[in-house]
N, C-alpha and C positions, 0 to 999 in steps of 0.2 A: 608149494604144489600149484600144478596149473590144472584147470580143467578143460578138455577140449571137447568140443561138440560136434559129433559126427553128423556130416549133412550128406544125405544118398543123393546121388546125383541121378535124377531122372530121364536125363536127356532133352529136356525141354528148356528153352531159355526165353525168359520174358523181353521182348525187343521192344523197340518204339513203334512198331506197328501194331502189336498187340494193345498196348497201352492206348495208342490212337483209337484203335476200333471200341476199346472199352468205354471210352469217353464219348464217341460218335454215337453208339448202341445206346448209352445211358441216357444222353441228352436227346437222343432221337425217341427214345420211350416217354420221357416227361414232356416234350413237345407235342407227339403225337396225341397223348392223353389229354392235354390241355385242350388241344384244337377239338377234339371230340367232346369234351365237357362243353365249352364254348359253343358250339355248333347245337349241342343239346339243348342249352340253356336259351339261345336266341330262337330255335325254330319250336320250342313248346310254349313260348312266352304268349299270353293271349292279347297283349296289346295295351292300348291306353284305355283309360277309364274314361275320360272326357277329351273333346277335342282341345280346350283351351283352359289349363288349371287357372291361370291367371282370371280369364272372364267368370269362369265359376265360381270363383271366391268372391267375387264383388257382390253376390247377394246370396251368400252361403248363410249367414246370421239370420237374414228375413226369413229365408226359408224354411231352416231350423226353428226358429221360434214359432213360425206358422204351423209346421208340422208336429211340434211338441203341444200345442195349443187344442190340437184334435184330440189328443190324449188315447191315441190308439196303442194298442198292444198287440204285437204278433208273434204266434209260436208254433213250430211245426211237431207233427206228430207222424212217426211211420208206424201203422200198425203191423204190416208184415204180410199184407195180403196184397202187394203190388199197387198200392195206394200212398200218397202223400195226404195229409189232412192240414190245413191251414187255419189256425183260429186267429181271428182278426175282431178284437173286443175294444170296447172303450173303457175309459178308467174304473167305470162300476159292474164291467164283465159281459155287458150287453153287445152281442154281435153286431157289427158293424156292416152296412151294405154300401161300399162306395161307389160313385158314378162310374169310373173305370178301373180295372184292376188287371195289370200283366204279371205273371209270374215265370221266370227264366231260372230253371235250376243249372247250375254249373258246377265243375270242378274248378277249384281255385288256379290250377296251374296249367289247364289247357282248355281248348274248345271243342274237342272232339266227341265229348259226352253230353254237350249242352243239350237239354230241352226246354221248349217252350211248351209250358203246361197249358191244358184245356180244364180252367177251374169251372167246377160245378157246384151249386148251393145246396147243401145237404145238411139239415138239421142246423142251421145258423153256423155251419164252417164251410170252408172251401174244401172240395176234394178233386184230387186229379190223378190219373194212371201214371205210375210212373216206372223206369228201369233204373235200379240203384245198384252199383257195385259197392263194394267194401270200402271205406275210407271217408274222406272229408269231401263234403259237398256245401253248395252255397246257393240260397234260394235270395234271388233278387227280386224284391216287389217295387212295381212301379205304378201309381195310380193317381186319380184324381178323386177327393171328397165330393160329397153334394155341393159345398160351398165353394168349391172350386180350388179348393188347396192342393197344393202337388203333395203326393206322397211317394217316399222313396224309403226302402228299408232293405237291409241285407241280413239274412239270417245263416250264419255259419252252423253246421252239423255233422258229427260224424254217424256213419252206418255202418252197421257189421251184422252180418247175419250169422 
C-alpha cells in the first residue's frame, strides 16, 4: 500500500534569487547589529585610567603600603535629601582631616553624568550636594594626608530611589 502526500501548489516558486535575498538580508542584519554594538561600546567607553600602566605599576606597592599605613576607612551614605555624606575615619573611628581631598562622582560606563563634588565638613563627615539617578555609581577620592602620603580610593555603590 503506498501513501501519497498531496502538495498544494500555491503558484510561488523558491528561486535562487529568493535564497540569495534571504542570505544577504540575514547576514546584513547581523553585520548591522554588530556595527551598532561596536559603535555603542567605543563611543561610551570613558577612556584610560592612567597614562602608562607600566610606569604606574613601578611604584604601586610603595604607594599601597603607605596608604594602608594611614589606616583610613571611607564609606558613603545617601540620606535621600539630595546630598552625599562621605565618612572618612581612621582605624579607631576618629574622623580624618586630610590636607587635600577631591571627590569625583562618576558612572562606571560613561562620563556624561560625572560630578566634581564640593565637599563641606559637617560634624566630622564630608557632605556634598549631588544629583543621582538610579543605578551604579563610583566615588573617586584623591587626596593627600597631612604627612604628605597620597590617598586614592574608589567606592562603588548602587543608588535606587
